[in-house]
Structures are given as C-alpha cells and as structure tokens.
N, CA, C and O atoms as a Maestro MAE file, in Angstrom:
{
 s_m_m2io_version
 :::
 2.0.0
}

f_m_ct {
 s_m_title
 :::
 protein
 m_atom[356] {
  # First column is atom index #
  i_m_mmod_type
  r_m_x_coord
  r_m_y_coord
  r_m_z_coord
  i_m_residue_number
  s_m_chain_name
  s_m_pdb_residue_name
  s_m_pdb_atom_name
  i_m_atomic_number
  :::
  1 25 111.149 132.903 179.410 1 A "MET " " N  " 7
  2 3 109.860 132.253 179.398 1 A "MET " " CA " 6
  3 2 110.064 130.804 178.952 1 A "MET " " C  " 6
  4 15 110.928 130.511 178.126 1 A "MET " " O  " 8
  5 25 109.271 129.927 179.501 2 A "SER " " N  " 7
  6 3 109.373 128.512 179.214 2 A "SER " " CA " 6
  7 2 107.984 127.973 178.904 2 A "SER " " C  " 6
  8 15 106.989 128.454 179.447 2 A "SER " " O  " 8
  9 25 107.921 126.977 178.034 3 A "HIS " " N  " 7
  10 3 106.655 126.351 177.660 3 A "HIS " " CA " 6
  11 2 106.813 124.840 177.736 3 A "HIS " " C  " 6
  12 15 107.918 124.316 177.598 3 A "HIS " " O  " 8
  13 25 105.724 124.156 177.951 4 A "THR " " N  " 7
  14 3 105.723 122.697 177.980 4 A "THR " " CA " 6
  15 2 105.119 122.178 176.689 4 A "THR " " C  " 6
  16 15 104.084 122.662 176.231 4 A "THR " " O  " 8
  17 25 105.773 121.194 176.115 5 A "LEU " " N  " 7
  18 3 105.306 120.551 174.886 5 A "LEU " " CA " 6
  19 2 105.180 119.064 175.163 5 A "LEU " " C  " 6
  20 15 106.143 118.421 175.579 5 A "LEU " " O  " 8
  21 25 103.998 118.521 174.933 6 A "THR " " N  " 7
  22 3 103.763 117.094 175.149 6 A "THR " " CA " 6
  23 2 103.549 116.436 173.800 6 A "THR " " C  " 6
  24 15 102.719 116.881 173.007 6 A "THR " " O  " 8
  25 25 104.297 115.376 173.541 7 A "LEU " " N  " 7
  26 3 104.194 114.644 172.277 7 A "LEU " " CA " 6
  27 2 103.832 113.194 172.545 7 A "LEU " " C  " 6
  28 15 104.268 112.607 173.535 7 A "LEU " " O  " 8
  29 25 103.048 112.631 171.673 8 A "GLU " " N  " 7
  30 3 102.773 111.197 171.713 8 A "GLU " " CA " 6
  31 2 103.470 110.588 170.505 8 A "GLU " " C  " 6
  32 15 103.133 110.882 169.359 8 A "GLU " " O  " 8
  33 25 104.458 109.725 170.789 9 A "LEU " " N  " 7
  34 3 105.261 109.132 169.730 9 A "LEU " " CA " 6
  35 2 104.943 107.658 169.555 9 A "LEU " " C  " 6
  36 15 104.819 106.936 170.545 9 A "LEU " " O  " 8
  37 25 104.807 107.196 168.320 10 A "PRO " " N  " 7
  38 3 104.645 105.759 168.107 10 A "PRO " " CA " 6
  39 2 105.942 105.036 168.485 10 A "PRO " " C  " 6
  40 15 107.024 105.621 168.431 10 A "PRO " " O  " 8
  41 25 105.828 103.792 168.858 11 A "GLU " " N  " 7
  42 3 106.967 103.002 169.330 11 A "GLU " " CA " 6
  43 2 108.161 103.024 168.364 11 A "GLU " " C  " 6
  44 15 109.295 103.173 168.818 11 A "GLU " " O  " 8
  45 25 107.943 102.879 167.031 12 A "PRO " " N  " 7
  46 3 109.093 102.881 166.113 12 A "PRO " " CA " 6
  47 2 109.840 104.219 166.080 12 A "PRO " " C  " 6
  48 15 111.004 104.261 165.681 12 A "PRO " " O  " 8
  49 25 109.200 105.290 166.485 13 A "VAL " " N  " 7
  50 3 109.863 106.592 166.556 13 A "VAL " " CA " 6
  51 2 110.519 106.766 167.926 13 A "VAL " " C  " 6
  52 15 111.639 107.265 168.027 13 A "VAL " " O  " 8
  53 25 109.819 106.354 168.964 14 A "TYR " " N  " 7
  54 3 110.296 106.542 170.329 14 A "TYR " " CA " 6
  55 2 111.583 105.766 170.614 14 A "TYR " " C  " 6
  56 15 112.532 106.324 171.166 14 A "TYR " " O  " 8
  57 25 111.620 104.496 170.245 15 A "GLN " " N  " 7
  58 3 112.748 103.630 170.614 15 A "GLN " " CA " 6
  59 2 114.100 104.159 170.139 15 A "GLN " " C  " 6
  60 15 115.020 104.236 170.952 15 A "GLN " " O  " 8
  61 25 114.271 104.530 168.861 16 A "PRO " " N  " 7
  62 3 115.587 105.045 168.446 16 A "PRO " " CA " 6
  63 2 115.967 106.340 169.171 16 A "PRO " " C  " 6
  64 15 117.144 106.567 169.454 16 A "PRO " " O  " 8
  65 25 114.989 107.181 169.469 17 A "LEU " " N  " 7
  66 3 115.272 108.415 170.196 17 A "LEU " " CA " 6
  67 2 115.713 108.107 171.621 17 A "LEU " " C  " 6
  68 15 116.679 108.690 172.114 17 A "LEU " " O  " 8
  69 25 115.016 107.203 172.278 18 A "ALA " " N  " 7
  70 3 115.356 106.823 173.649 18 A "ALA " " CA " 6
  71 2 116.752 106.194 173.701 18 A "ALA " " C  " 6
  72 15 117.519 106.450 174.630 18 A "ALA " " O  " 8
  73 25 117.073 105.380 172.711 19 A "GLN " " N  " 7
  74 3 118.392 104.753 172.660 19 A "GLN " " CA " 6
  75 2 119.489 105.798 172.458 19 A "GLN " " C  " 6
  76 15 120.543 105.720 173.090 19 A "GLN " " O  " 8
  77 25 119.249 106.771 171.585 20 A "ALA " " N  " 7
  78 3 120.239 107.833 171.357 20 A "ALA " " CA " 6
  79 2 120.441 108.652 172.626 20 A "ALA " " C  " 6
  80 15 121.569 109.015 172.958 20 A "ALA " " O  " 8
  81 25 119.359 108.942 173.333 21 A "ALA " " N  " 7
  82 3 119.464 109.694 174.580 21 A "ALA " " CA " 6
  83 2 120.263 108.902 175.612 21 A "ALA " " C  " 6
  84 15 121.120 109.459 176.299 21 A "ALA " " O  " 8
  85 25 119.984 107.611 175.721 22 A "ALA " " N  " 7
  86 3 120.696 106.771 176.685 22 A "ALA " " CA " 6
  87 2 122.191 106.725 176.354 22 A "ALA " " C  " 6
  88 15 123.029 106.789 177.253 22 A "ALA " " O  " 8
  89 25 122.522 106.615 175.070 23 A "ARG " " N  " 7
  90 3 123.933 106.586 174.673 23 A "ARG " " CA " 6
  91 2 124.642 107.888 175.046 23 A "ARG " " C  " 6
  92 15 125.833 107.882 175.356 23 A "ARG " " O  " 8
  93 25 123.917 108.991 175.016 24 A "SER " " N  " 7
  94 3 124.527 110.282 175.334 24 A "SER " " CA " 6
  95 2 124.525 110.566 176.832 24 A "SER " " C  " 6
  96 15 125.107 111.556 177.277 24 A "SER " " O  " 8
  97 25 123.870 109.698 177.618 25 A "GLY " " N  " 7
  98 3 123.806 109.895 179.061 25 A "GLY " " CA " 6
  99 2 122.811 110.962 179.489 25 A "GLY " " C  " 6
  100 15 122.921 111.511 180.585 25 A "GLY " " O  " 8
  101 25 121.846 111.256 178.635 26 A "GLN " " N  " 7
  102 3 120.844 112.275 178.936 26 A "GLN " " CA " 6
  103 2 119.472 111.632 179.023 26 A "GLN " " C  " 6
  104 15 119.249 110.526 178.531 26 A "GLN " " O  " 8
  105 25 118.553 112.355 179.664 27 A "THR " " N  " 7
  106 3 117.166 111.924 179.592 27 A "THR " " CA " 6
  107 2 116.684 112.194 178.170 27 A "THR " " C  " 6
  108 15 117.269 113.001 177.447 27 A "THR " " O  " 8
  109 25 115.626 111.518 177.783 28 A "LEU " " N  " 7
  110 3 115.089 111.733 176.443 28 A "LEU " " CA " 6
  111 2 114.643 113.181 176.275 28 A "LEU " " C  " 6
  112 15 114.824 113.775 175.212 28 A "LEU " " O  " 8
  113 25 114.063 113.743 177.327 29 A "GLU " " N  " 7
  114 3 113.591 115.131 177.251 29 A "GLU " " CA " 6
  115 2 114.754 116.100 177.014 29 A "GLU " " C  " 6
  116 15 114.665 116.990 176.169 29 A "GLU " " O  " 8
  117 25 115.844 115.918 177.765 30 A "GLN " " N  " 7
  118 3 116.994 116.813 177.605 30 A "GLN " " CA " 6
  119 2 117.638 116.613 176.238 30 A "GLN " " C  " 6
  120 15 118.024 117.582 175.584 30 A "GLN " " O  " 8
  121 25 117.754 115.368 175.808 31 A "TRP " " N  " 7
  122 3 118.341 115.064 174.509 31 A "TRP " " CA " 6
  123 2 117.531 115.730 173.395 31 A "TRP " " C  " 6
  124 15 118.097 116.350 172.495 31 A "TRP " " O  " 8
  125 25 116.197 115.598 173.462 32 A "ALA " " N  " 7
  126 3 115.331 116.191 172.442 32 A "ALA " " CA " 6
  127 2 115.432 117.716 172.471 32 A "ALA " " C  " 6
  128 15 115.489 118.354 171.419 32 A "ALA " " O  " 8
  129 25 115.454 118.304 173.671 33 A "LEU " " N  " 7
  130 3 115.574 119.760 173.794 33 A "LEU " " CA " 6
  131 2 116.887 120.243 173.191 33 A "LEU " " C  " 6
  132 15 116.911 121.249 172.482 33 A "LEU " " O  " 8
  133 25 117.974 119.536 173.465 34 A "ASP " " N  " 7
  134 3 119.270 119.912 172.894 34 A "ASP " " CA " 6
  135 2 119.223 119.897 171.369 34 A "ASP " " C  " 6
  136 15 119.733 120.804 170.712 34 A "ASP " " O  " 8
  137 25 118.608 118.861 170.818 35 A "ARG " " N  " 7
  138 3 118.519 118.757 169.351 35 A "ARG " " CA " 6
  139 2 117.659 119.874 168.769 35 A "ARG " " C  " 6
  140 15 118.014 120.472 167.753 35 A "ARG " " O  " 8
  141 25 116.538 120.152 169.410 36 A "LEU " " N  " 7
  142 3 115.659 121.216 168.922 36 A "LEU " " CA " 6
  143 2 116.353 122.572 168.980 36 A "LEU " " C  " 6
  144 15 116.242 123.368 168.047 36 A "LEU " " O  " 8
  145 25 117.057 122.834 170.057 37 A "GLN " " N  " 7
  146 3 117.760 124.116 170.175 37 A "GLN " " CA " 6
  147 2 118.867 124.232 169.135 37 A "GLN " " C  " 6
  148 15 119.112 125.306 168.586 37 A "GLN " " O  " 8
  149 25 119.522 123.125 168.878 38 A "LYS " " N  " 7
  150 3 120.623 123.128 167.914 38 A "LYS " " CA " 6
  151 2 120.111 123.381 166.496 38 A "LYS " " C  " 6
  152 15 120.791 124.033 165.703 38 A "LYS " " O  " 8
  153 25 118.938 122.880 166.173 39 A "HIS " " N  " 7
  154 3 118.441 122.947 164.795 39 A "HIS " " CA " 6
  155 2 117.399 124.030 164.559 39 A "HIS " " C  " 6
  156 15 116.986 124.242 163.419 39 A "HIS " " O  " 8
  157 25 116.970 124.708 165.593 40 A "ALA " " N  " 7
  158 3 115.998 125.786 165.419 40 A "ALA " " CA " 6
  159 2 116.712 126.992 164.824 40 A "ALA " " C  " 6
  160 15 117.785 127.373 165.293 40 A "ALA " " O  " 8
  161 25 116.132 127.586 163.808 41 A "LEU " " N  " 7
  162 3 116.742 128.730 163.144 41 A "LEU " " CA " 6
  163 2 115.951 129.994 163.426 41 A "LEU " " C  " 6
  164 15 114.722 129.977 163.482 41 A "LEU " " O  " 8
  165 25 116.664 131.074 163.601 42 A "SER " " N  " 7
  166 3 115.999 132.366 163.739 42 A "SER " " CA " 6
  167 2 115.518 132.812 162.362 42 A "SER " " C  " 6
  168 15 115.870 132.208 161.348 42 A "SER " " O  " 8
  169 25 114.727 133.851 162.331 43 A "SER " " N  " 7
  170 3 114.230 134.387 161.071 43 A "SER " " CA " 6
  171 2 115.388 134.806 160.164 43 A "SER " " C  " 6
  172 15 115.360 134.550 158.960 43 A "SER " " O  " 8
  173 25 116.396 135.442 160.734 44 A "ASP " " N  " 7
  174 3 117.558 135.861 159.942 44 A "ASP " " CA " 6
  175 2 118.327 134.659 159.400 44 A "ASP " " C  " 6
  176 15 118.807 134.682 158.267 44 A "ASP " " O  " 8
  177 25 118.442 133.610 160.214 45 A "GLN " " N  " 7
  178 3 119.145 132.409 159.764 45 A "GLN " " CA " 6
  179 2 118.382 131.725 158.629 45 A "GLN " " C  " 6
  180 15 118.985 131.264 157.660 45 A "GLN " " O  " 8
  181 25 117.044 131.661 158.755 46 A "ARG " " N  " 7
  182 3 116.240 131.065 157.684 46 A "ARG " " CA " 6
  183 2 116.390 131.854 156.395 46 A "ARG " " C  " 6
  184 15 116.522 131.271 155.318 46 A "ARG " " O  " 8
  185 25 116.368 133.190 156.500 47 A "LYS " " N  " 7
  186 3 116.521 134.050 155.325 47 A "LYS " " CA " 6
  187 2 117.878 133.820 154.664 47 A "LYS " " C  " 6
  188 15 117.960 133.701 153.441 47 A "LYS " " O  " 8
  189 25 118.931 133.758 155.456 48 A "ALA " " N  " 7
  190 3 120.278 133.527 154.923 48 A "ALA " " CA " 6
  191 2 120.372 132.158 154.264 48 A "ALA " " C  " 6
  192 15 120.993 132.018 153.210 48 A "ALA " " O  " 8
  193 25 119.760 131.146 154.877 49 A "ALA " " N  " 7
  194 3 119.784 129.799 154.304 49 A "ALA " " CA " 6
  195 2 119.046 129.770 152.967 49 A "ALA " " C  " 6
  196 15 119.513 129.147 152.013 49 A "ALA " " O  " 8
  197 25 117.903 130.437 152.896 50 A "LEU " " N  " 7
  198 3 117.156 130.492 151.641 50 A "LEU " " CA " 6
  199 2 117.960 131.209 150.562 50 A "LEU " " C  " 6
  200 15 117.973 130.775 149.410 50 A "LEU " " O  " 8
  201 25 118.623 132.287 150.918 51 A "GLU " " N  " 7
  202 3 119.453 133.010 149.948 51 A "GLU " " CA " 6
  203 2 120.585 132.123 149.431 51 A "GLU " " C  " 6
  204 15 120.892 132.144 148.239 51 A "GLU " " O  " 8
  205 25 121.211 131.339 150.324 52 A "ARG " " N  " 7
  206 3 122.269 130.419 149.892 52 A "ARG " " CA " 6
  207 2 121.712 129.377 148.938 52 A "ARG " " C  " 6
  208 15 122.346 129.042 147.938 52 A "ARG " " O  " 8
  209 25 120.527 128.863 149.247 53 A "LEU " " N  " 7
  210 3 119.904 127.861 148.389 53 A "LEU " " CA " 6
  211 2 119.566 128.441 147.021 53 A "LEU " " C  " 6
  212 15 119.825 127.809 145.997 53 A "LEU " " O  " 8
  213 25 118.995 129.632 146.999 54 A "LEU " " N  " 7
  214 3 118.558 130.228 145.738 54 A "LEU " " CA " 6
  215 2 119.722 130.622 144.832 54 A "LEU " " C  " 6
  216 15 119.528 130.823 143.633 54 A "LEU " " O  " 8
  217 25 120.919 130.735 145.385 55 A "ARG " " N  " 7
  218 3 122.082 130.996 144.525 55 A "ARG " " CA " 6
  219 2 122.305 129.858 143.535 55 A "ARG " " C  " 6
  220 15 122.941 130.050 142.499 55 A "ARG " " O  " 8
  221 25 121.787 128.678 143.850 56 A "HIS " " N  " 7
  222 3 121.966 127.511 142.975 56 A "HIS " " CA " 6
  223 2 120.830 127.349 141.971 56 A "HIS " " C  " 6
  224 15 120.913 126.514 141.070 56 A "HIS " " O  " 8
  225 25 119.780 128.136 142.118 57 A "ALA " " N  " 7
  226 3 118.632 128.025 141.212 57 A "ALA " " CA " 6
  227 2 119.089 128.330 139.793 57 A "ALA " " C  " 6
  228 15 119.733 129.348 139.539 57 A "ALA " " O  " 8
  229 25 118.747 127.436 138.874 58 A "GLY " " N  " 7
  230 3 119.106 127.622 137.473 58 A "GLY " " CA " 6
  231 2 120.522 127.205 137.145 58 A "GLY " " C  " 6
  232 15 120.984 127.422 136.024 58 A "GLY " " O  " 8
  233 25 121.221 126.612 138.094 59 A "ALA " " N  " 7
  234 3 122.618 126.243 137.856 59 A "ALA " " CA " 6
  235 2 122.754 125.028 136.940 59 A "ALA " " C  " 6
  236 15 123.801 124.845 136.319 59 A "ALA " " O  " 8
  237 25 121.733 124.208 136.845 60 A "ALA " " N  " 7
  238 3 121.802 123.019 135.994 60 A "ALA " " CA " 6
  239 2 121.386 123.373 134.579 60 A "ALA " " C  " 6
  240 15 120.399 124.081 134.378 60 A "ALA " " O  " 8
  241 25 122.126 122.890 133.605 61 A "ASP " " N  " 7
  242 3 121.801 123.108 132.202 61 A "ASP " " CA " 6
  243 2 121.624 121.741 131.558 61 A "ASP " " C  " 6
  244 15 122.580 120.975 131.440 61 A "ASP " " O  " 8
  245 25 120.402 121.437 131.143 62 A "LEU " " N  " 7
  246 3 120.123 120.143 130.532 62 A "LEU " " CA " 6
  247 2 120.443 120.124 129.041 62 A "LEU " " C  " 6
  248 15 120.325 119.085 128.391 62 A "LEU " " O  " 8
  249 25 120.841 121.254 128.507 63 A "GLY " " N  " 7
  250 3 121.182 121.308 127.091 63 A "GLY " " CA " 6
  251 2 120.000 121.584 126.193 63 A "GLY " " C  " 6
  252 15 120.152 121.677 124.975 63 A "GLY " " O  " 8
  253 25 118.823 121.716 126.780 64 A "HIS " " N  " 7
  254 3 117.625 122.044 126.005 64 A "HIS " " CA " 6
  255 2 116.649 122.761 126.917 64 A "HIS " " C  " 6
  256 15 116.687 122.585 128.134 64 A "HIS " " O  " 8
  257 25 115.770 123.572 126.334 65 A "PRO " " N  " 7
  258 3 114.812 124.301 127.171 65 A "PRO " " CA " 6
  259 2 113.848 123.342 127.872 65 A "PRO " " C  " 6
  260 15 113.486 122.301 127.324 65 A "PRO " " O  " 8
  261 25 113.444 123.699 129.074 66 A "THR " " N  " 7
  262 3 112.529 122.845 129.833 66 A "THR " " CA " 6
  263 2 111.308 123.600 130.319 66 A "THR " " C  " 6
  264 15 110.671 123.173 131.282 66 A "THR " " O  " 8
  265 25 110.966 124.696 129.690 67 A "GLY " " N  " 7
  266 3 109.833 125.507 130.121 67 A "GLY " " CA " 6
  267 2 108.500 124.880 129.748 67 A "GLY " " C  " 6
  268 15 108.418 123.693 129.434 67 A "GLY " " O  " 8
  269 25 107.475 125.690 129.788 68 A "ALA " " N  " 7
  270 3 106.118 125.227 129.478 68 A "ALA " " CA " 6
  271 2 105.787 125.556 128.031 68 A "ALA " " C  " 6
  272 15 104.709 126.076 127.742 68 A "ALA " " O  " 8
  273 25 106.703 125.258 127.121 69 A "ASP " " N  " 7
  274 3 106.527 125.524 125.700 69 A "ASP " " CA " 6
  275 2 105.562 124.493 125.113 69 A "ASP " " C  " 6
  276 15 105.938 123.342 124.890 69 A "ASP " " O  " 8
  277 25 104.337 124.904 124.869 70 A "SER " " N  " 7
  278 3 103.295 123.982 124.423 70 A "SER " " CA " 6
  279 2 103.651 123.288 123.115 70 A "SER " " C  " 6
  280 15 103.323 122.115 122.933 70 A "SER " " O  " 8
  281 25 104.312 123.987 122.209 71 A "ALA " " N  " 7
  282 3 104.660 123.371 120.918 71 A "ALA " " CA " 6
  283 2 105.604 122.190 121.135 71 A "ALA " " C  " 6
  284 15 105.420 121.135 120.528 71 A "ALA " " O  " 8
  285 25 106.601 122.352 121.986 72 A "ASN " " N  " 7
  286 3 107.527 121.242 122.245 72 A "ASN " " CA " 6
  287 2 106.841 120.111 122.993 72 A "ASN " " C  " 6
  288 15 107.098 118.939 122.717 72 A "ASN " " O  " 8
  289 25 105.974 120.451 123.936 73 A "ILE " " N  " 7
  290 3 105.245 119.421 124.672 73 A "ILE " " CA " 6
  291 2 104.356 118.640 123.723 73 A "ILE " " C  " 6
  292 15 104.337 117.410 123.769 73 A "ILE " " O  " 8
  293 25 103.619 119.332 122.862 74 A "ASP " " N  " 7
  294 3 102.758 118.657 121.886 74 A "ASP " " CA " 6
  295 2 103.572 117.767 120.960 74 A "ASP " " C  " 6
  296 15 103.147 116.655 120.645 74 A "ASP " " O  " 8
  297 25 104.730 118.235 120.520 75 A "ALA " " N  " 7
  298 3 105.577 117.436 119.639 75 A "ALA " " CA " 6
  299 2 106.068 116.180 120.356 75 A "ALA " " C  " 6
  300 15 106.081 115.096 119.774 75 A "ALA " " O  " 8
  301 25 106.472 116.327 121.623 76 A "ASP " " N  " 7
  302 3 106.915 115.160 122.397 76 A "ASP " " CA " 6
  303 2 105.789 114.153 122.574 76 A "ASP " " C  " 6
  304 15 106.011 112.948 122.453 76 A "ASP " " O  " 8
  305 25 104.575 114.639 122.862 77 A "LEU " " N  " 7
  306 3 103.429 113.737 123.020 77 A "LEU " " CA " 6
  307 2 103.107 113.034 121.723 77 A "LEU " " C  " 6
  308 15 102.871 111.826 121.717 77 A "LEU " " O  " 8
  309 25 103.093 113.769 120.622 78 A "ALA " " N  " 7
  310 3 102.798 113.166 119.322 78 A "ALA " " CA " 6
  311 2 103.839 112.105 118.987 78 A "ALA " " C  " 6
  312 15 103.498 111.041 118.470 78 A "ALA " " O  " 8
  313 25 105.093 112.384 119.276 79 A "LYS " " N  " 7
  314 3 106.171 111.427 119.026 79 A "LYS " " CA " 6
  315 2 105.949 110.153 119.845 79 A "LYS " " C  " 6
  316 15 106.089 109.047 119.323 79 A "LYS " " O  " 8
  317 25 105.604 110.309 121.127 80 A "GLU " " N  " 7
  318 3 105.381 109.148 121.985 80 A "GLU " " CA " 6
  319 2 104.153 108.352 121.576 80 A "GLU " " C  " 6
  320 15 104.187 107.122 121.552 80 A "GLU " " O  " 8
  321 25 103.067 109.049 121.253 81 A "TYR " " N  " 7
  322 3 101.851 108.342 120.864 81 A "TYR " " CA " 6
  323 2 102.030 107.583 119.558 81 A "TYR " " C  " 6
  324 15 101.372 106.566 119.335 81 A "TYR " " O  " 8
  325 25 102.900 108.061 118.711 82 A "GLY " " N  " 7
  326 3 103.106 107.402 117.438 82 A "GLY " " CA " 6
  327 2 104.310 106.498 117.435 82 A "GLY " " C  " 6
  328 15 104.767 106.110 116.359 82 A "GLY " " O  " 8
  329 25 104.853 106.138 118.593 83 A "SER " " N  " 7
  330 3 106.097 105.396 118.634 83 A "SER " " CA " 6
  331 2 105.941 103.884 118.622 83 A "SER " " C  " 6
  332 15 106.931 103.170 118.783 83 A "SER " " O  " 8
  333 25 104.735 103.378 118.436 84 A "GLY " " N  " 7
  334 3 104.566 101.929 118.358 84 A "GLY " " CA " 6
  335 2 104.531 101.221 119.681 84 A "GLY " " C  " 6
  336 15 104.983 100.081 119.783 84 A "GLY " " O  " 8
  337 25 104.012 101.859 120.689 85 A "HIS " " N  " 7
  338 3 103.887 101.237 122.011 85 A "HIS " " CA " 6
  339 2 102.588 100.463 122.151 85 A "HIS " " C  " 6
  340 15 102.179 100.131 123.263 85 A "HIS " " O  " 8
  341 25 101.942 100.175 121.040 86 A "GLU " " N  " 7
  342 3 100.676 99.478 121.106 86 A "GLU " " CA " 6
  343 2 100.883 98.088 121.721 86 A "GLU " " C  " 6
  344 15 101.952 97.491 121.591 86 A "GLU " " O  " 8
  345 25 99.845 97.589 122.387 87 A "ALA " " N  " 7
  346 3 99.913 96.253 122.983 87 A "ALA " " CA " 6
  347 2 100.005 95.211 121.895 87 A "ALA " " C  " 6
  348 15 99.310 95.289 120.882 87 A "ALA " " O  " 8
  349 25 100.861 94.241 122.107 88 A "LYS " " N  " 7
  350 3 101.040 93.162 121.123 88 A "LYS " " CA " 6
  351 2 100.324 91.921 121.624 88 A "LYS " " C  " 6
  352 15 100.289 91.632 122.821 88 A "LYS " " O  " 8
  353 25 99.767 91.211 120.690 89 A "GLU " " N  " 7
  354 3 99.026 89.998 121.072 89 A "GLU " " CA " 6
  355 2 99.879 88.781 120.914 89 A "GLU " " C  " 6
  356 15 99.426 87.669 121.187 89 A "GLU " " O  " 8
  :::
 }
 m_bond[355] {
  # First column is bond index #
  i_m_from
  i_m_to
  i_m_order
  :::
  1 1 2 1
  2 2 3 1
  3 3 4 2
  4 3 5 1
  5 5 6 1
  6 6 7 1
  7 7 8 2
  8 7 9 1
  9 9 10 1
  10 10 11 1
  11 11 12 2
  12 11 13 1
  13 13 14 1
  14 14 15 1
  15 15 16 2
  16 15 17 1
  17 17 18 1
  18 18 19 1
  19 19 20 2
  20 19 21 1
  21 21 22 1
  22 22 23 1
  23 23 24 2
  24 23 25 1
  25 25 26 1
  26 26 27 1
  27 27 28 2
  28 27 29 1
  29 29 30 1
  30 30 31 1
  31 31 32 2
  32 31 33 1
  33 33 34 1
  34 34 35 1
  35 35 36 2
  36 35 37 1
  37 37 38 1
  38 38 39 1
  39 39 40 2
  40 39 41 1
  41 41 42 1
  42 42 43 1
  43 43 44 2
  44 43 45 1
  45 45 46 1
  46 46 47 1
  47 47 48 2
  48 47 49 1
  49 49 50 1
  50 50 51 1
  51 51 52 2
  52 51 53 1
  53 53 54 1
  54 54 55 1
  55 55 56 2
  56 55 57 1
  57 57 58 1
  58 58 59 1
  59 59 60 2
  60 59 61 1
  61 61 62 1
  62 62 63 1
  63 63 64 2
  64 63 65 1
  65 65 66 1
  66 66 67 1
  67 67 68 2
  68 67 69 1
  69 69 70 1
  70 70 71 1
  71 71 72 2
  72 71 73 1
  73 73 74 1
  74 74 75 1
  75 75 76 2
  76 75 77 1
  77 77 78 1
  78 78 79 1
  79 79 80 2
  80 79 81 1
  81 81 82 1
  82 82 83 1
  83 83 84 2
  84 83 85 1
  85 85 86 1
  86 86 87 1
  87 87 88 2
  88 87 89 1
  89 89 90 1
  90 90 91 1
  91 91 92 2
  92 91 93 1
  93 93 94 1
  94 94 95 1
  95 95 96 2
  96 95 97 1
  97 97 98 1
  98 98 99 1
  99 99 100 2
  100 99 101 1
  101 101 102 1
  102 102 103 1
  103 103 104 2
  104 103 105 1
  105 105 106 1
  106 106 107 1
  107 107 108 2
  108 107 109 1
  109 109 110 1
  110 110 111 1
  111 111 112 2
  112 111 113 1
  113 113 114 1
  114 114 115 1
  115 115 116 2
  116 115 117 1
  117 117 118 1
  118 118 119 1
  119 119 120 2
  120 119 121 1
  121 121 122 1
  122 122 123 1
  123 123 124 2
  124 123 125 1
  125 125 126 1
  126 126 127 1
  127 127 128 2
  128 127 129 1
  129 129 130 1
  130 130 131 1
  131 131 132 2
  132 131 133 1
  133 133 134 1
  134 134 135 1
  135 135 136 2
  136 135 137 1
  137 137 138 1
  138 138 139 1
  139 139 140 2
  140 139 141 1
  141 141 142 1
  142 142 143 1
  143 143 144 2
  144 143 145 1
  145 145 146 1
  146 146 147 1
  147 147 148 2
  148 147 149 1
  149 149 150 1
  150 150 151 1
  151 151 152 2
  152 151 153 1
  153 153 154 1
  154 154 155 1
  155 155 156 2
  156 155 157 1
  157 157 158 1
  158 158 159 1
  159 159 160 2
  160 159 161 1
  161 161 162 1
  162 162 163 1
  163 163 164 2
  164 163 165 1
  165 165 166 1
  166 166 167 1
  167 167 168 2
  168 167 169 1
  169 169 170 1
  170 170 171 1
  171 171 172 2
  172 171 173 1
  173 173 174 1
  174 174 175 1
  175 175 176 2
  176 175 177 1
  177 177 178 1
  178 178 179 1
  179 179 180 2
  180 179 181 1
  181 181 182 1
  182 182 183 1
  183 183 184 2
  184 183 185 1
  185 185 186 1
  186 186 187 1
  187 187 188 2
  188 187 189 1
  189 189 190 1
  190 190 191 1
  191 191 192 2
  192 191 193 1
  193 193 194 1
  194 194 195 1
  195 195 196 2
  196 195 197 1
  197 197 198 1
  198 198 199 1
  199 199 200 2
  200 199 201 1
  201 201 202 1
  202 202 203 1
  203 203 204 2
  204 203 205 1
  205 205 206 1
  206 206 207 1
  207 207 208 2
  208 207 209 1
  209 209 210 1
  210 210 211 1
  211 211 212 2
  212 211 213 1
  213 213 214 1
  214 214 215 1
  215 215 216 2
  216 215 217 1
  217 217 218 1
  218 218 219 1
  219 219 220 2
  220 219 221 1
  221 221 222 1
  222 222 223 1
  223 223 224 2
  224 223 225 1
  225 225 226 1
  226 226 227 1
  227 227 228 2
  228 227 229 1
  229 229 230 1
  230 230 231 1
  231 231 232 2
  232 231 233 1
  233 233 234 1
  234 234 235 1
  235 235 236 2
  236 235 237 1
  237 237 238 1
  238 238 239 1
  239 239 240 2
  240 239 241 1
  241 241 242 1
  242 242 243 1
  243 243 244 2
  244 243 245 1
  245 245 246 1
  246 246 247 1
  247 247 248 2
  248 247 249 1
  249 249 250 1
  250 250 251 1
  251 251 252 2
  252 251 253 1
  253 253 254 1
  254 254 255 1
  255 255 256 2
  256 255 257 1
  257 257 258 1
  258 258 259 1
  259 259 260 2
  260 259 261 1
  261 261 262 1
  262 262 263 1
  263 263 264 2
  264 263 265 1
  265 265 266 1
  266 266 267 1
  267 267 268 2
  268 267 269 1
  269 269 270 1
  270 270 271 1
  271 271 272 2
  272 271 273 1
  273 273 274 1
  274 274 275 1
  275 275 276 2
  276 275 277 1
  277 277 278 1
  278 278 279 1
  279 279 280 2
  280 279 281 1
  281 281 282 1
  282 282 283 1
  283 283 284 2
  284 283 285 1
  285 285 286 1
  286 286 287 1
  287 287 288 2
  288 287 289 1
  289 289 290 1
  290 290 291 1
  291 291 292 2
  292 291 293 1
  293 293 294 1
  294 294 295 1
  295 295 296 2
  296 295 297 1
  297 297 298 1
  298 298 299 1
  299 299 300 2
  300 299 301 1
  301 301 302 1
  302 302 303 1
  303 303 304 2
  304 303 305 1
  305 305 306 1
  306 306 307 1
  307 307 308 2
  308 307 309 1
  309 309 310 1
  310 310 311 1
  311 311 312 2
  312 311 313 1
  313 313 314 1
  314 314 315 1
  315 315 316 2
  316 315 317 1
  317 317 318 1
  318 318 319 1
  319 319 320 2
  320 319 321 1
  321 321 322 1
  322 322 323 1
  323 323 324 2
  324 323 325 1
  325 325 326 1
  326 326 327 1
  327 327 328 2
  328 327 329 1
  329 329 330 1
  330 330 331 1
  331 331 332 2
  332 331 333 1
  333 333 334 1
  334 334 335 1
  335 335 336 2
  336 335 337 1
  337 337 338 1
  338 338 339 1
  339 339 340 2
  340 339 341 1
  341 341 342 1
  342 342 343 1
  343 343 344 2
  344 343 345 1
  345 345 346 1
  346 346 347 1
  347 347 348 2
  348 347 349 1
  349 349 350 1
  350 350 351 1
  351 351 352 2
  352 351 353 1
  353 353 354 1
  354 354 355 1
  355 355 356 2
  :::
 }
}
C-alpha cells in the first residue's frame, strides 16, 4: 500500500534539503523518502531504543540528593534570600 504526503516547506527549510538531494543525484522526493525510511522505527525498535536509554537513568551522581525534599529546598531558598543580593544604590 502506498500513500501520498504533501508538505509545504518554508524556503529556509526547503533549500538545504533540495541541495542535499541534488548532491546525491536524487529528486527531492526520493531523497526525502530514503531518509524517512532509514529513520522510521518499528514499534519493537522504539521499545528497544527506550530500554537502551533507560539503562542510563540514574547513572549520574551529583554527590547530594536532588529529590523534592522540601526541607532542603526551603533551606536553599532561605540561604539565597539572606545572601545579600539586595540592590545597591
């Protein structure tokens, strides 16, 4: 099955795409189709990519907790408000 997709592109978007297609010796339509096919992911591919990404979740350690601890947030705000950032004349 095949479908037609019509896009209206502003000139600053169109020109670099048209130039890339010309450099590759393809029409802009074929060049765009090739790129879309190359980068389109199936449901299984998206799931695998998300799993790879989530393996890195929590990998950074800032050396201190960064949660929604209200006591620490209040202490940080109080420290900043009392730090002498008042406007000077």
